[in-house]
C-alpha positions as CSV (number, residue, x, y, z in Angstrom):
1,M,113.5,120.1,74.6
2,I,110.6,122.0,76.0
3,A,108.2,119.6,74.4
4,H,110.1,116.7,75.9
5,I,110.0,118.3,79.4
6,R,106.2,118.9,78.9
7,K,105.7,115.3,77.9
8,L,107.8,114.1,80.9
9,F,105.7,116.4,83.2
10,E,102.5,114.9,81.9
11,V,103.7,111.3,82.4
12,V,104.8,112.1,86.0
13,S,101.5,113.8,86.7
14,V,99.6,110.8,85.5
15,G,101.8,108.6,87.6
16,I,101.2,110.7,90.7
17,F,97.4,110.5,90.0
18,V,97.5,106.7,89.7
19,L,99.6,106.4,92.8
20,S,97.1,108.6,94.6
21,L,94.2,106.3,93.6
22,A,96.2,103.2,94.6
23,S,97.0,104.8,98.0
24,Q,93.3,105.6,98.5
25,A,92.3,102.0,97.6
26,G,94.8,100.6,100.0
27,G,94.0,102.9,102.9
28,Q,91.1,104.3,104.8
29,E,89.6,106.1,101.9
30,I,87.5,103.2,100.6
31,P,84.8,101.7,102.8
32,R,85.7,98.7,105.0
33,V,83.2,96.0,105.8
34,F,83.8,93.1,108.3
35,I,81.6,90.0,107.7
36,L,81.5,87.7,110.8
37,H,80.2,84.2,110.3
38,S,78.7,82.2,113.1
39,Y,79.7,79.0,111.4
40,E,82.4,77.8,108.9
41,L,82.7,79.6,105.6
42,E,81.1,76.9,103.6
43,H,78.1,76.4,106.0
44,V,74.8,75.8,104.3
45,C,73.3,78.8,106.1
46,G,76.2,81.3,106.1
47,E,77.8,80.9,102.7
48,P,74.7,81.9,100.7
49,Q,74.1,84.9,103.0
50,H,77.7,86.0,102.5
51,V,77.2,85.8,98.7
52,G,74.0,87.8,99.1
53,V,75.6,90.5,101.2
54,L,78.2,91.1,98.5
55,R,75.5,91.2,95.8
56,G,73.5,93.7,97.8
57,L,76.6,95.9,98.3
58,A,77.4,95.6,94.6
59,E,73.8,96.8,93.8
60,S,74.5,99.7,96.0
61,G,77.7,100.7,94.1
62,F,80.3,99.0,96.4
63,T,82.3,96.1,94.8
64,E,84.8,94.1,96.8
65,G,88.3,94.6,95.4
66,V,87.3,97.7,93.5
67,N,86.0,100.3,95.9
68,L,85.3,98.1,98.9
69,A,87.6,96.3,101.4
70,V,86.1,93.2,103.0
71,Q,87.5,91.0,105.8
72,T,85.8,87.8,106.8
73,F,86.0,85.8,110.1
74,P,84.4,82.3,110.6
75,M,83.7,81.5,114.2
76,D,82.9,77.9,113.2
77,T,80.6,77.3,116.2
78,K,78.8,74.3,114.8
79,R,81.5,72.0,113.4
80,V,84.5,72.8,115.6
81,N,84.1,75.5,118.3
82,N,80.8,74.1,119.7
83,T,81.3,74.3,123.4
84,P,80.6,77.4,125.5
85,Q,84.3,77.8,126.3
86,L,85.4,77.5,122.6
87,M,82.6,79.8,121.5
88,R,83.8,82.5,124.0
89,L,87.4,82.1,122.8
90,Q,86.2,82.6,119.2
91,A,84.2,85.6,120.2
92,E,87.3,87.2,121.8
93,L,89.4,86.5,118.7
94,A,86.7,87.9,116.5
95,K,86.4,91.1,118.6
96,K,90.2,91.6,118.3
97,A,90.1,91.1,114.6
98,I,87.3,93.6,114.2
99,R,89.1,96.2,116.2
100,A,92.3,95.7,114.2
101,F,90.4,96.0,110.9
102,S,88.4,99.1,112.1
103,P,85.5,98.5,109.7
104,D,83.0,101.1,108.7
105,V,80.3,98.5,109.2
106,L,80.2,95.1,110.9
107,V,78.0,92.4,109.4
108,T,77.0,89.4,111.5
109,L,75.6,86.2,110.0
110,D,73.3,84.1,112.1
111,D,72.7,84.1,115.9
112,N,76.0,83.2,117.6
113,A,77.9,86.0,115.9
114,F,75.2,88.5,116.9
115,R,74.7,87.5,120.5
116,M,78.4,86.9,121.3
117,V,80.1,89.7,119.4
118,A,77.7,92.3,117.9
119,L,76.2,93.1,121.3
120,E,79.6,94.0,122.6
121,F,79.6,97.0,120.2
122,V,76.2,98.5,121.2
123,D,76.3,102.3,121.0
124,S,79.8,102.3,119.6
125,Q,80.7,104.4,116.6
126,M,80.6,101.3,114.4
127,P,77.2,100.5,112.7
128,V,76.2,96.8,112.9
129,V,74.0,94.9,110.5
130,F,72.8,91.4,111.2
131,S,71.5,88.8,108.8
132,G,69.7,85.6,109.6
133,L,68.7,86.3,113.2
134,N,66.4,83.7,114.5
135,M,66.1,85.0,118.0
136,R,63.3,87.4,118.6
137,P,65.1,90.8,118.8
138,E,63.1,91.9,121.9
139,T,64.3,88.9,123.9
140,C,68.0,88.8,123.0
141,V,69.2,91.8,124.9
142,A,71.8,90.1,127.1
143,G,71.7,92.9,129.5
144,K,72.3,95.5,126.8
145,R,69.6,97.9,125.5
146,W,70.2,97.9,121.7
147,L,66.7,98.1,120.3
148,E,64.0,100.7,121.0
149,S,61.5,99.3,118.4
150,R,61.7,97.3,115.2
151,E,60.5,100.3,113.3
152,Q,63.0,102.7,114.9
153,P,65.9,100.7,116.4
154,G,67.4,103.9,117.9
155,H,70.9,102.7,118.4
156,N,73.7,101.5,116.1
157,I,72.3,98.1,115.2
158,T,69.8,97.0,112.5
159,G,69.4,94.1,110.1
160,V,67.3,91.3,108.7
161,L,65.4,88.8,110.7
162,E,65.1,85.2,109.4
163,K,61.6,84.0,108.5
164,L,60.9,80.3,108.1
165,H,57.6,80.6,106.1
166,S,56.6,77.4,107.9
167,L,52.9,77.6,107.2
168,T,53.5,78.2,103.5
169,A,55.9,75.3,103.5
170,L,53.3,73.0,105.0
171,R,50.6,74.1,102.6
172,V,52.8,73.5,99.6
173,Q,53.8,70.1,100.9
174,R,50.1,69.2,101.4
175,K,49.4,70.2,97.8
176,I,52.3,67.9,96.6
177,L,51.3,65.0,98.8
178,Q,47.5,65.6,98.3
179,S,47.1,64.7,102.0
180,L,49.1,66.0,105.0
181,D,47.7,66.0,108.5
182,T,50.7,65.6,110.8
183,V,54.2,67.0,110.7
184,F,57.1,65.8,112.9
185,V,59.5,68.7,113.9
186,I,62.8,67.9,115.5
187,A,65.3,70.6,116.6
188,D,68.5,70.8,118.7
189,N,68.7,72.6,122.0
190,S,71.1,75.3,120.9
191,T,70.2,79.0,120.9
192,T,69.5,78.8,117.2
193,G,67.5,75.5,117.6
194,Q,65.4,77.0,120.4
195,A,64.8,80.2,118.4
196,G,63.8,78.2,115.3
197,M,61.3,76.2,117.2
198,E,59.9,79.3,118.8
199,Q,59.5,80.9,115.4
200,F,57.8,77.8,114.0
201,H,55.2,78.1,116.8
202,E,54.7,81.8,116.2
203,E,54.2,81.4,112.5
204,L,51.7,78.6,112.9
205,A,49.9,80.6,115.6
206,A,49.5,83.6,113.3
207,E,46.9,82.0,111.1
208,P,44.2,79.4,111.4
209,H,45.3,75.9,110.2
210,D,44.4,72.3,110.7
211,F,48.0,70.8,110.9
212,A,48.8,68.5,113.8
213,V,52.4,68.9,115.1
214,R,54.6,66.4,117.0
215,E,57.9,67.8,118.1
216,M,61.1,66.8,119.8
217,V,64.2,68.8,121.0
218,T,67.4,67.0,121.7
219,D,71.2,67.5,121.7
220,S,71.9,63.8,121.5
221,W,72.8,62.1,118.2
222,E,71.6,58.7,119.6
223,E,68.3,60.2,120.8
224,Y,67.8,61.9,117.4
225,Q,68.4,58.6,115.7
226,R,65.8,56.8,117.9
227,Q,63.2,59.5,117.5
228,M,63.7,59.9,113.8
229,L,63.5,56.1,113.2
230,A,60.2,56.0,115.2
231,A,58.8,59.0,113.3
232,C,59.7,57.5,109.9
233,N,57.9,54.3,110.8
234,D,54.8,56.0,112.2
235,S,52.0,55.8,109.7
236,E,50.3,58.9,111.3
237,I,53.2,61.2,110.4
238,D,53.1,62.5,106.9
239,T,56.2,64.7,106.6
240,I,59.4,65.6,108.5
241,Y,60.6,69.1,109.3
242,P,64.3,68.7,110.4
243,M,65.7,71.6,112.3
244,A,68.5,69.9,114.2
245,L,71.9,71.3,113.0
246,L,74.2,70.3,115.8
247,L,74.1,67.0,117.7
248,K,76.7,65.1,119.8
249,D,77.1,61.4,120.4
250,A,78.0,59.8,123.7
251,S,81.7,60.1,122.9
252,G,81.4,63.9,122.2
253,R,81.7,63.7,118.5
254,A,79.7,66.5,116.8
255,Y,77.3,66.0,113.9
256,T,76.3,68.9,111.8
257,A,73.8,69.5,108.9
258,P,75.5,67.4,106.2
259,E,75.9,64.3,108.4
260,I,72.5,64.6,110.0
261,L,70.5,65.2,106.9
262,K,72.3,62.6,104.8
263,W,71.7,60.0,107.5
264,T,68.1,61.0,107.8
265,S,67.5,60.7,104.1
266,K,69.2,57.3,104.0
267,I,67.0,55.7,106.7
268,C,63.7,57.6,106.2
269,R,61.0,56.9,103.6
270,K,59.0,60.0,104.3
271,P,59.3,63.4,102.5
272,S,60.9,66.2,104.5
273,I,60.7,70.0,104.3
274,P,63.9,72.1,104.0
275,I,64.2,75.1,106.3
276,N,67.1,76.2,104.0
277,Y,67.0,75.5,100.3
278,S,70.6,74.2,100.5
279,F,69.2,71.3,102.5
280,V,67.8,69.9,99.3
281,K,71.3,69.1,98.1
282,L,71.8,67.0,101.2
283,G,68.8,64.7,100.4
284,V,65.8,66.6,101.7
285,M,63.0,66.2,99.1
286,G,62.2,69.9,99.1
287,G,59.4,72.5,99.1
288,V,59.6,75.9,100.7
289,G,62.8,76.9,102.4
290,V,64.4,80.2,103.5
291,D,66.1,82.0,100.5
292,F,69.4,82.7,102.4
293,E,71.1,84.5,99.5
294,H,68.2,86.9,99.1
295,M,68.2,87.5,102.9
296,G,71.9,88.4,102.7
297,M,71.1,90.7,99.8
298,Q,68.7,92.6,102.0
299,A,71.4,93.0,104.6
300,G,73.9,94.1,101.9
301,R,71.5,96.8,100.7
302,I,71.2,98.1,104.3
303,V,75.0,98.2,104.6
304,G,75.1,100.2,101.3
305,R,72.7,102.7,102.8
306,L,74.9,103.1,105.9
307,L,78.0,103.6,103.7
308,K,76.1,106.4,102.0
309,G,75.5,108.2,105.2
310,E,72.2,106.9,106.7
311,K,72.1,106.2,110.5
312,P,71.4,102.6,111.6
313,G,69.1,103.8,114.3
314,N,66.7,105.1,111.7
315,I,66.6,102.0,109.5
316,P,63.8,99.6,110.5
317,L,64.5,95.9,111.0
318,E,63.4,93.8,108.1
319,Q,62.1,90.3,107.8
320,A,63.5,87.9,105.1
321,E,61.2,88.8,102.2
322,R,61.6,85.7,100.0
323,Y,61.4,82.0,100.3
324,A,62.7,79.6,97.7
325,L,60.8,76.8,96.2
326,V,63.3,74.0,95.6
327,F,63.2,70.3,94.9
328,N,65.4,67.2,94.7
329,L,63.8,65.2,91.9
330,K,66.0,62.2,92.6
331,R,64.7,62.0,96.2
332,A,61.1,62.5,95.1
333,K,61.5,59.6,92.7
334,E,63.0,57.4,95.4
335,L,59.9,58.1,97.5
336,G,57.5,57.5,94.6
337,I,56.3,61.1,94.8
338,V,55.3,63.0,91.7
339,I,55.5,66.7,92.1
340,P,52.6,68.5,90.3
341,E,53.8,70.3,87.1
342,D,52.5,73.7,88.1
343,I,54.5,73.6,91.3
344,L,57.6,72.3,89.6
345,L,57.4,75.0,86.9
346,A,57.3,77.6,89.7
347,A,60.4,76.2,91.4
348,D,63.4,78.4,92.0
349,Y,65.8,75.5,92.0
350,V,65.4,71.9,90.8
351,Y,68.2,69.3,91.5
352,T,68.2,66.1,89.5
353,E,71.1,64.4,91.4
């Protein structure tokens, strides 16, 4: 009888221990991270960053569903909520969701989530980590002082700045084509588009080069079509650098990266450079593009440091460390371009379809 009681006590004790762990896993005892997307969940820029953030957290010892709770909110500001009024509404909904979830760290992906939501939490008790910020951090204050310096942010916000690696992209493209003098760059007039064009200019100004640049900024789908057709038929233009990710036609219909790039590849017989390696799957021939997943991993590692007790104000801003070398061989073949073997062997991704 005594042995039976002892055995029963052991079983109950184990049960209480297991229930205690389950209670901790379901409550505030495990870290909580909120990931706020500027765009839709499957967006070519946001999705790989999200994957990277979770990988960086896992490297740091925090795995979703095991010892980490994660909530995600897509603002969808490219495809659907792409007017100022709709963006503001999404920002308010996101802020409510964040406050309800009460995360230990807020992660924002790309510019709109940062400028419309993250800056509302400046100097709050909640650390904020951004990924994929195109805007120069010194200029996107929006009336709020959130940054003392890149080396010592000083407040509750830090993160990873996007880097296009534009000059490297042009040099690699020149080696592939054997001759490249003029590039045509076309962007939209959104906050992200303006920041991308500014960054392109900064990167080319940082080092001597002999590339000629023609550029165009537009929000109009019809104007984009006209300018792109003209560029693709201009014998002086050697390659295209498409940065326009949101355009609208005269009726108000929105066109995002998949529609824009697929149309461009269909009508244009010139090679083009991807700002994002995922663009290659949409018909861009390829070359050097931002490695968005690795950029997200950098942000995830920063989040891991914060969860372990470091202060965001002491963690320097980082730039995206890596670019990806990626090619669409089907597109290259359509254009009659042979990619040198040494470049192809160094590629991170090669798509054959």
